[in-house]
N, C-alpha and C positions, 0 to 999 in steps of 0.2 A: 511628536505626539507620544502619549503614554501607552505602552504595550498593554497595560492592564485596564484601559478604559474602553468600554464597548461603544463604538461610534454609532452603530445602528441598533435600534431595539427590535429589532426583529426576532461431549460425553465419552465417556469411555465405555468399551464393551458393547453390550446390546443396547439398542434404542428402546427406551421404556414407553409404555402406553401414554404416560403423561407427556413425554416429549413429542410423541406423535400427535396427540391432541393439540399441542401448542402450535402446530403448523397446519392444522385442518381449518377449513373455512376459506372464504375468498380473500386473497391478498389484494392490495391496491394495484392499479395498472402499473404503477412505478413505486418502488420502495425508497425513493429518494427523499431526503429532507426537503420540505417545500416551505415557501413563505407562509406564515401563519402557524406553522408547527412550533412546539415549544423550543425556545432558543437553547435551553440547557446551559452548559458552561461555555458555549461558543462566544468568541468575540469576533468582531467584523472590522474590516478595513477596505476601503476602496483604493485601487491603484490607478483608476482612470482607464482610458482607452489603451488597448494592448495589441501590438502587432505580432502576429505569429510568423514563424519561418516561412510558411506558405505564402505570405504576403497579405493574408486576410487580417483585417483589423476588427476587433470586438470592442464595442463601447462599454464603458462603465463596469470593468471587471472588478469583482469583489472577492476578497479572501475571508474565509472563516478559519479560525485557529483557536488553540487553547494555550494558556501559559501556566507554568508551575514554578513556584519559588518567586524570588524577588530580584529584580535587576539592580545591580550595584550602582552607586552614583557614578562610577567610572565607566560603566557599561562594558566591563571586561569579564563578566562571568556568564555570558550567554552561550547556550548550547542549542543547536537546531537538530531536532529529531524528525526524520522523514519516514512516512509510513509506506507500507507495501500496497500492492494493487487494490485489495479490498479493505484496507485499514482506514483509519480516520484520525482525528485529532485527539481522541480519547486514549490517553496512555495508561491511566491507572485507576480511574474511578468506576464504580459499578454502573450497569445499565440504569437509565432513569429517563423520565420524559425528555424527549429531544435527542437522546443518545440510546439507540436501540440495542447496543451490545456493550459488554464489559470492556474495560481498557485492555489493550493488547500487550502492554509491557508492564504489568503491575509489579513484577518482581525486580524491575530494574530502575524504575523512576519513582522517587518519593523520598521522604525524610529518612536518612540513614542508609539508603540503598545505593547501589553503585553509581547511579546518576543522582546524587544527593541534592534534593531540592531545598535543603537548609543552606546549601553552599552555591548551587548553580541555579540560574534562571533558564528554564527550558521552554522553548517555543515549538509547538507541534502544529503545523498548518495542514489543512485539508488541501490536497493538491488540485491544481488547475485541471479542469475537465472532470472532476469528481462529482459526487452527488450528496455531499454532506455540508453544503453551505457555501463553498467556493464556487464561482461561476463554472457551469458545466452544461451538458446537453439538456438537463432537466430544469435549468434556470430560465426565467422569463426574459424574452427578447423585447426590444422596444415596441414591436407590434402587438404585444400582449400575449403572444403564444410562446411555448417553450422552443428553445433553439433546436432541440431534437437532432435530426440528421443534418441540419444546417450548421451545426457547431463545427468550427474549423478543425482540420487535421492537426493533431497536437503532438509535439515531440517532447522527449525528455529535456532537451535544451530549452524549449518553450517554457516548460514547467519551472525550470530552475531560474530562467530569466525573470519570470513573474514573481517567484519567491524572493529574488534579489531586489526587485522593485518594492516588494512588501517591506523587507527589512531596511532598505534605505529610507523609506518614508517613516519608519519607526526609529531611525537614528542609531541603528547598530551598524558600525562600520566593519567589525571583525568578530567572527564567531570563535569562541575558544575551541569549540569542536562542532563538526557536522557529522551526524551519525545516521546511517540508514541501512536497512536490510531489504534484500530482494529488489523490488522496484525502487524502494527508498534508497538502496545502495547504489543503484544506477544514478539517481539524482545526486547523492552525496559525492560520487566520483565526478559528475559533471560540475558540481559546485567547485571542487578543488582545481579542476582544469580551467574552467571559465573565469573564476574569480580567486586566483591564488592569494591575493593580498587580503581576502576576506575570510580565509580559513586557516586557523592555526593548527588544528589537529583534525584528523579524518579517520572515520571508521567505516569500512566497506564490508558488509556482512552478507555472505551468500548471494553475491551478485557478480555479473561478468563485466568485462570492458566493452563488449558489444554483443548484441543478440545474434546467436548462430542460426543457420538454416533450420536445424532441428527445433530450436526453441520457437522460431517464427512459425514453423509448421504446426506445432502444438497449439499456438495461439490462433492460427488461421482456422482450424477445425472448430474451435470454440466460437469464433465469430460467425462461422457459417451455421452453426447450430442455432444461434439466436436469429439470424436473418431468415432461416428456413421456417421459423415458427409462423404459422398463418396469421397469428394475432400481432405480429410485429408491424405490419402495415408500412413497411419501408421506414420505420422509425417514428411514425406519427400515430402514437397510441395513447398519448397522455389524457385525452378526453374520453377514453373508453370506460365503460362502467367497471366498477371493481370486479375482479375475477376474470377480466377479459384482456389483460395485458399479455405480453410474450413470456409468460412464466415458464412454460415447458422448455422453451429454447434457452432461457437464462439458467434454469435449474440444470439442464443438461450440460451447459458450458461449465457450470460450477462443479458438477460431478467429474467431468473430464479433468479439470484443473486439480481437484483433490487427489486424483491418481498420481499426479506428478509432485504434489506437495508432501506426500507420505512415502515411506520406503516400502518395497515389497515385503521385507521381513516383518515390519511393524504390522501391516495388514494381515499377513499370514499368521503371525503369532497371536494377534488379537482376536481374529475371527475364525481362523482355520476354515473348516467347511460346515460351520454350525448353521442350523436352521433357525430363523427367527421364530420365537415362541414355540419351538419344538415341532413345528409343522414341516413335514417332508415336502420338498419341492417336487418329488417324483409323483406325488398324488395329484398334482395340478393345483395351481393357485398359491402354492407355498413360495417362500422366499428365503434365500440365503441371508444370513445376518449382515454380511458385508453389503448386500444390495439395499437393505433397509437403512444402513448407515449412510450410504451415498444419497439415497432418496431424501432422507431426513434433512441432511445438510444442504442439498440442492433446493428443497422447498423452503427451508428456513431463510436461505440467502435471498430469495425473491422478495422477502418482506422488508429487506433493508438496503436493497441495491437497485440500480436502474440499468436496463438493458443497453440503451445508447451509451451510457457511461462506461459500461463494461467494454463495449467495442472501442470507444475512444481511448481507454487506458491500455488495453492490450495492444492496440496499434501504436500507441506511444512507446510501449516496451519494444515493439518490433523496430522502431526507428532508432533505438539506442546503438550508437557507435561513437565512442569517445574520440575516435580519430577522424571523424568526418569533418572535412574542411581544416584539418590541423596537421596535415602531412603524415597521417597514419596514427594507428593506436599507440605504437611505441613512443613516437615523438610526443603525443599528448600526455602519456603517463609520465614520461621523463620531465615534463614541465611542472609537475606538481611540487609545491614547496612545503606542504603540510607534513608534520610528523604523523605517520599513518599506521593504522592497524587494519590488517586484512584477515578476515575470518571465513573459513570454509567448513562444510559439514560433510563428514566422510560418507554418509548415506544419501546425500543430495543427488537426485537424478534429474532435477530441473536445471540447476546451475551447478554442475559438478565441480569438484575441487580443482580440476585442471584450469577452470576459469579463474579461480583466485590465485593459483600458482602463477599464471601469466601476469596478473596485475602486480603481485608482490615482487616478481622478478624485475619489474621495470620502474617501480616507484623509487625515487631517490632516497627516501628516509622512512623506513618502516621499523617497527619495534623489533622485528625478528629477522632482520637482514633481507635476504631475497626469498624467504619462505613465508607462506601464510600460516596463521594458527589454524590447525585442523582439529575440530572438536568431534569426539565420538558420540554419536546419537543414533538411536534406532528410529527416530521420528522423521528422517529425511529432511527435505527443505524446511519444513515447519519447525525443525529443531531450534531455530533462532527465536521462535515465539514460545518455546516450551522449556528449553534448558537454561532457566534463569541464572542458576548458580554459575554455570560454566561461562556463558556469554557475559554475565555481569562481572565476573572476575577479570575477563580480558578488557572490557570497557573501563573498569576501574584502573587497570594498569595504564591504559592510554591517558586517562585524565590525570594520573599521578606522575607520569614521566616528565 
């Protein structure tokens, strides 16, 4: 089938008053993309019934994805780009009906950019378990209700197997490159281990070979923040009136996550001890600027994401262990045949450079021997979403090698 045929028709600094107004008012019970919403640039493909590692089978699993560029007649110029936890298939276009946020890699994907869509055919799927069109907790089950808390426990391996089924049904046997950052980097690594013949080149950016106890702990408190929201209702909140979803819990989880996505120095340098709008917190009712920043982004997040999806995806991240069932992590990494690029960020406190050093030390064929590329950035883990020039230069090197 044709990748480009739609099968189904379906801030920096202080937060300004305009930004605050943009997140006031009642959000929907779920910020997920739902049937009947504008399709935007999504394309859809059904992969049929899908069996999860847990043994549960989900009927009629559907993928939403976007493509950029043109697939060559030989089908040898395809690149798979995998998004992070709260990303989606929009790599480079502005927010528009059906797509609530701007593309997350506009400086890397496009004509004349490091992933040059005049040369490469780029596929960006929304991951299994997500909330932007691919089957997930907010999708409708055969009984007419959302899957909600009934959605199967999902692993990184599940997500990659589903992506592999998607690409098989579309006739791509081998990716010139599979590229991912953060959670997408976990998936990229799983691709290279599970399907070595399907991956010619690999980029793992700011991701580990397995989730550590510390990282699982950070995820677990976010999950508990959502579940403790009295409006979560055990995950059955989709028919609640607007404004009565588990927004407080989801926003709190997002604020917790942001503290790990940015570096201490970036927050300190950016906000210091400034008061929002010049109001002293000592007088009562005032707020530090950094508090307003976290609240704004937490509240904005509830308008584009789904609480059950957040739980599903962070638990998938917790499941990540490239060595599970493969005689250990080292054995799994040593089985990779792809020419590889491993990138870490010096200020990353979520997935620190030691994680990427371990991966690079055991991959057989990396651009830089046994060492990862370590980029300097004040932005912490989010540096891979911000430092377009530096990250782009390294990806261009991988594609040119």
